C-alpha positions in Angstrom: -59.4 65.2 4.8 -56.2 63.3 4.2 -53.0 65.3 4.0 -51.2 65.3 0.7 -47.9 63.6 0.4 -44.6 65.4 0.0 -42.0 63.2 -1.6 -38.5 64.6 -1.0 -36.0 63.3 -3.5 -32.5 64.3 -2.5 -28.9 63.2 -2.6 -25.5 64.5 -3.7 -25.1 66.1 -7.2 -24.8 63.4 -9.8 -26.7 60.8 -7.7 -29.5 60.4 -10.2 -32.2 62.2 -8.3 -33.4 64.5 -11.1 -33.9 61.5 -13.5 -35.6 59.5 -10.7 -37.9 62.4 -9.8 -39.1 62.8 -13.4 -39.8 59.1 -13.7 -41.7 59.0 -10.3 -43.6 62.2 -11.1 -45.0 60.5 -14.2 -45.6 57.2 -12.4 -47.5 58.6 -9.5 -49.0 61.4 -11.5 -48.1 64.4 -9.4 -46.2 67.7 -10.0 -42.4 67.8 -9.7 -40.8 70.9 -8.3 -37.2 71.0 -9.1 -34.8 73.4 -7.4 -32.6 73.3 -10.4 -35.4 74.3 -12.8 -36.3 77.2 -10.5 -32.7 78.3 -10.4 -32.4 78.0 -14.2 -35.5 80.2 -14.6 -34.0 82.8 -12.3 -30.6 82.8 -14.0 -32.3 83.1 -17.4 -34.5 86.0 -16.2 -31.7 88.0 -14.7 -29.3 87.2 -17.6 -26.3 86.4 -15.4 -24.4 83.2 -14.6 -25.0 81.3 -11.4 -21.6 82.2 -10.0 -22.6 85.9 -10.1 -25.9 85.5 -8.2 -25.8 87.2 -4.8 -26.6 85.5 -1.5 -29.9 87.4 -1.4 -30.8 86.1 -4.9 -30.0 82.5 -3.8 -32.2 83.0 -0.8 -35.0 84.2 -3.2 -34.7 81.1 -5.2 -34.7 78.9 -2.1 -37.8 80.6 -0.8 -39.5 80.3 -4.1 -38.8 76.6 -4.2 -40.3 76.1 -0.8 -43.1 78.6 -1.4 -44.3 76.6 -4.5 -44.2 73.4 -2.5 -46.2 74.9 0.3 -48.8 76.3 -2.0 -49.4 73.0 -3.6 -49.6 71.2 -0.2 -51.9 73.9 1.1 -54.2 73.1 -1.7 -54.2 69.3 -1.0 -51.8 68.4 -3.9 -49.3 65.6 -3.5 -45.9 66.8 -4.8 -42.4 65.7 -5.5 -39.7 68.1 -4.4 -36.2 67.4 -5.8 -33.1 69.2 -4.7 -29.5 68.4 -3.8 -29.9 70.3 -0.6 -28.1 69.0 2.4 -29.8 68.6 5.8 -29.0 72.1 6.9 -31.1 73.6 4.0 -34.1 71.2 4.4 -34.2 71.5 8.2 -35.5 75.1 8.6 -38.6 74.1 6.5 -39.2 70.8 8.3 -41.9 71.8 10.8 -44.0 73.7 8.3 -43.8 70.9 5.7 -44.6 68.3 8.4 -47.8 70.2 9.4 -49.0 70.3 5.8 -48.1 66.8 4.5 -47.1 63.2 5.0 -43.5 63.2 4.2 -41.6 60.5 2.4 -37.9 60.8 1.8 -36.1 59.1 -1.0 -32.3 59.4 -0.8 -30.4 58.7 -4.0 -27.1 57.2 -3.3 -24.2 56.3 -5.5 -20.5 56.0 -5.2 -18.9 59.5 -4.9 -16.5 58.8 -7.7 -19.4 57.8 -10.0 -21.3 61.0 -9.0 -18.3 63.1 -9.9 -18.0 61.2 -13.2 -21.7 61.9 -14.0 -21.1 65.6 -13.2 -18.1 65.7 -15.5 -20.0 64.0 -18.3 -23.0 66.4 -17.9 -20.7 69.4 -18.0 -19.0 68.0 -21.2 -22.5 67.4 -22.8 -23.9 70.8 -21.8 -21.3 73.6 -21.7 -24.0 76.0 -20.2 -24.7 73.7 -17.3 -22.3 75.5 -15.0 -23.6 78.8 -16.1 -27.1 77.9 -14.8 -26.3 75.5 -12.0 -23.0 76.0 -10.2 -22.4 72.3 -9.6 -18.7 72.8 -9.4 -18.6 72.1 -5.7 -19.6 68.4 -6.0 -19.1 66.8 -2.5 -16.1 64.5 -2.2 -14.2 62.8 0.5 -12.8 66.1 1.6 -16.2 67.8 1.2 -18.8 65.2 2.5 -22.5 65.4 1.7 -24.8 65.6 4.8 -27.9 63.6 4.0 -31.3 64.7 5.2 -32.1 63.4 8.7 -35.7 63.8 9.6 -37.9 61.4 11.7 -39.8 60.4 8.6 -39.9 57.3 6.5 -36.8 57.1 4.4 -35.9 54.9 1.4 -32.4 54.8 0.1 -32.1 54.1 -3.6 -28.9 52.8 -5.1 -28.5 54.5 -8.5 -25.2 52.9 -9.6 -26.9 50.6 -12.2 -30.5 51.7 -12.6 -32.6 51.9 -9.4 -32.4 49.5 -6.5 -35.1 49.1 -5.3 -36.9 49.5 -8.6 -39.6 52.1 -9.5 -42.5 50.0 -8.5 -41.0 49.4 -5.1 -40.3 53.1 -4.7 -43.9 53.9 -5.7 -45.2 51.4 -3.1 -43.0 53.0 -0.4 -44.4 56.5 -1.3 -48.0 55.3 -1.2 -47.9 53.4 2.1 -50.1 55.0 4.6 -48.7 53.7 7.9 -45.0 53.4 7.7 
């Protein structure tokens, strides 16, 4: 039996990964597991803002995110996993994910100033965003983002003006069997 594919979509906050993940999920017809949506569900359930969640609660959300991904992979289901996690948060799960799937990594990249502008615009459009997400610590020159670094096929997508490469090329990258 063929292993399912795990498509990891990652990048700094404001890089366009959530939008890209939704579009790709529809295009390749597979579930999308979003760390932000799991975090929102948890914050909604416990009725407190993101900033007041304890370290243990954040670990619970982290483990839930990966637990759902692993359950889908264990059942032979290709999945898109989207999170702004830096390398240090993906790395502890790498060996398990590699055993269960063929991994494809899509890194959304944009100019850090544009990422910050997008964050600021999202916050202005949705006053509750910070309550649910805690995006305030957007990486900057003084706080660099550490991209995922696994020995797996990687495609960098420039999200400054749409997607480069385009959605069809990204889909082709994901579906290639022997990269």
